N, C-alpha and C positions, 0 to 999 in steps of 0.2 A: 578437719580434714583438709588439706591443701591442695589446690588445683594445680594440675600441671600448666606448662607453658602453653602447650598445644591446645588444651582446653580453653584458655584464655584467648588465644588466636583466633580459634574457631567461633568463640563468643562475638569478638570483634568483627569478624566476617559476616556474621548473620545480623548484627544491630542495623536497624532501620536508620535512614538519613531523613529526619524530618524536614518539612518544607522545602523538599526537592522532589524532581522528577527527571525521568530519561525518556527521550522520544526517539524512536526509530522509524524514519521514513521509508515506506515500502510502496513497489508497484506491483500489483497482480493482474493478470490477463492471459490472453492467448494470440498466437500467430497461426494462421491458417493459408496453406497453398493448395491450390486447385491442381489436379493432377494432369488436366487437359486430356490428351489423347490415350494416356494411361489410366484414366479414370473409368470406374466399373459401376453399376448399379449400387452396390453398398460400399464402395471404395472410392469416393470422389475426392477427398480432401487429406492431406497429410497435415497434422496439427499440434502445436506444443503449447501446453498450459504452465505457467511458472508464477512463481513469486521471486522477485529480485530487489537489490536495494534501489532506491530512486536514482543514484547516480552509479548503479552498478558495483556497489560495494558488496563485500563478502559478508552476508547475513548469517553465517555459520557463528559468530560471535555470541549471537542471542537465541537464534533458533537451532533446536538440536534435530529435530526431523519434521517432515511434512508429510501429510497424507491427503491423497486426491481421491474422492469419492466420485467414481464416474457412473454413467447410466448401466442399469442391471443387465442390459443386453452385451455388456463387455464381459469376455473372460477375466475372472478375478477383479472385480470392479474397484475394489478398495487397495490402491497401490501406495506403497509407502517408499519415501526417499530419506535415507538416512544421513545425508550429507550434502553440502551445496556444491553446485547450484541446484536449488528446489524447484525441480521441473519435470515434466512428463510429455512424452511424445506418443502419440496414436495416430491412427488414420480411420476415416468413416465417413458417413454421409449426413449425419443428422445433428442438430442442435440441441443442446441440453443443458441443465444447471449443474454445474461441478461445485461440490463443498471441498473447500480447501481448510484443513486443520493444521494450525501450527502447534508444535509442542516445543517448549522453551528448556533452556538448560537449568538445572536444579537451583541455582543461585539467582535465577531470575523470577520465576514463579511457577507452581505446580499446576496453573489453570491454563489450560489449552484455548487457542483462539479460533474461531470459525470464519471464514470468509466464504462469500457466495459469488460464483462468477458464471454468467451464462455464455457457454461455449458459441463463439460466432465464426461461421464458415463463409457466409456469403456477404457481399457488400451490402450496406444499408441503404443506399440509395438504389431504387429500381432500375434506374437508367445506367447504374454501374455494371459493366460487363466482366465476366470472370477472365482471371489472367493468370498464368503459370509463372510470371515474373514478379508480379506485384502482389503480395499477400495482403489477406484481411487481418488487420491489427486493432485489437481492442484492449485497452489498458485503463486500470483505476489506479489513483494515486490516494494514499492514507498514511497515517502515522499511528504507530502503536506506542501508547503512552504507558509507563511504567511509574506509578507516584510511590514516593517513600522507597526507593530501592534499597538494598542491603549494601553496607559498605564494602563488602567483598565483590558484589556486581559491580558498584560504580567504579571502584579500583580497577578492575579488570577491563572495563570498556571506555575509560574515560579519554584515551587518545585514539579510539578506534574511529576510523572515517565514516562508519555505517551508523554511528550513534552520536545524537546530539545530547551533549551533557551539560548542564547549566553551571553557573558559578556556585562554589559550596558555600553553604550557610557559614556564618562566622562561627569558629571554634571546632568546626570539624576537619579533622586530620584522617586522611585514608590510610589504611594499612598497606604495606608493600606487597606486592603479588609479583610471581615470576613474569619476566619479559617474555613477551609473545615474539615468536619467530616471524620476521616481516614477510618471508616468502611464504610461510604457512597462511599468514592473514590474506595474501592475494590469491592463495588457491582457490578459492570459492567464488572470486569476483567475476562478473559477467562482462568486463571491459573488452576481452577479446571472444566473446561467444559469436558463434557463426552466425547468430540471428541479431546480433547488437546493431547492425546497421538500420534495422526496422524498428528498434526500440523508440519510444516517444521520449522526448527530453524534459524530464520532471526536475525542478529545483525550487528550493524555498523562495528564491528572487521572483520566479515565474508564478507561483502560487499567490505570494503577497500582491503582485501585479493583478492577478485576476480578482482578487479581493477587493482591490482598491478600484477596480473598474467597475465591479459589481454594485459596490458602496455609492459609487457616483451615480449610477443608472437608478439606483433606489433613491437617492436624495434628489435627483432631478424629477422622477416621478412624484415624489412627495411634494415637491414645489409646485409642479403643475396642478396637482390637486388642490392646493392652497389657493393657488391664483383662481382656479374656477370656483371654489367655495366662497371666494371674497367677492367675485363679480357676481355670483348668485345671491349673496347676502347685500348687495350694494344696488340690485336692479331696482328701479321704481316700479310701483304697482301697475299691472297691465290695465291700460283703458279699454272700456267696452265699445264695440264698434256700434255703429247706429243701427244696425239690424238686432242687436241684443237688447236695444233699450225699448 
C-alpha cells in the first residue's frame, strides 16, 4: 500500500531532531498600583499578572493559552487567556500565590508547564511608602527548554525573535512551512504595552554578566577559605604559658 505525499509530509514534520533543543526566554510576574484616595478596605490595589517574552516578543508562536489560578475568594478563580498577551488584571487587597499554567501548540508538546508566582502588592522595604505613581513590580526570568523538537516545530519557529534556535545538526534539512505574516507575529508582543515602561530589562547578556559576577564571588570566597586553611595548617604549636606549667 502506497503512502500519500500528505502522509509523508506529516511524518517529516513530527520527526524529532536529535541532539538539538529550543529555548524560549520568558518573564513572569506582576505589577500593582495602589489606588490612593480611591482605595477601600477590600479594593486597595489594581494589579496585572502576566507572562511575557524576555524582550517583549510575542509568545503566541509557542504558547497556545494560559490559565491563571487565583485565590478562591475571587469570582471564577480560574481564568483562561486564549491568545497573547497572556495577562490578567484584577483588583483587591491581599497577596497570595498564583498558579500560571501554560499550554503549548500541538507541535510543541502536549505537557503543560506550571509557574508559581506570589502576587506582590506592597513594597518589600518596610520604609517604602505606597505611591499611586510608582507601582510595585516583581518579575522572574526563566527559560523554557524543549529538547529534541519536531522538525515541524523547529521549522516553524527558526526565525522567530522569541525563540532561541541552535545550529542544526549535520545532515538535518527542515521541511518548508508556510511563511508567517510579520504583522501577525507582532500582534502579541508587549513592546507597546501600556505597562511596558515598568518592565525590567532582561537579556541573555545581562544574565551572563550576573552569572559571571556570581562565579567570581564564589571563586574569591573559595580562595579566602583556602588561605585560612593554609594558615591554620602552617601555624606552629601553641606554647603553654607559665601558669599552665
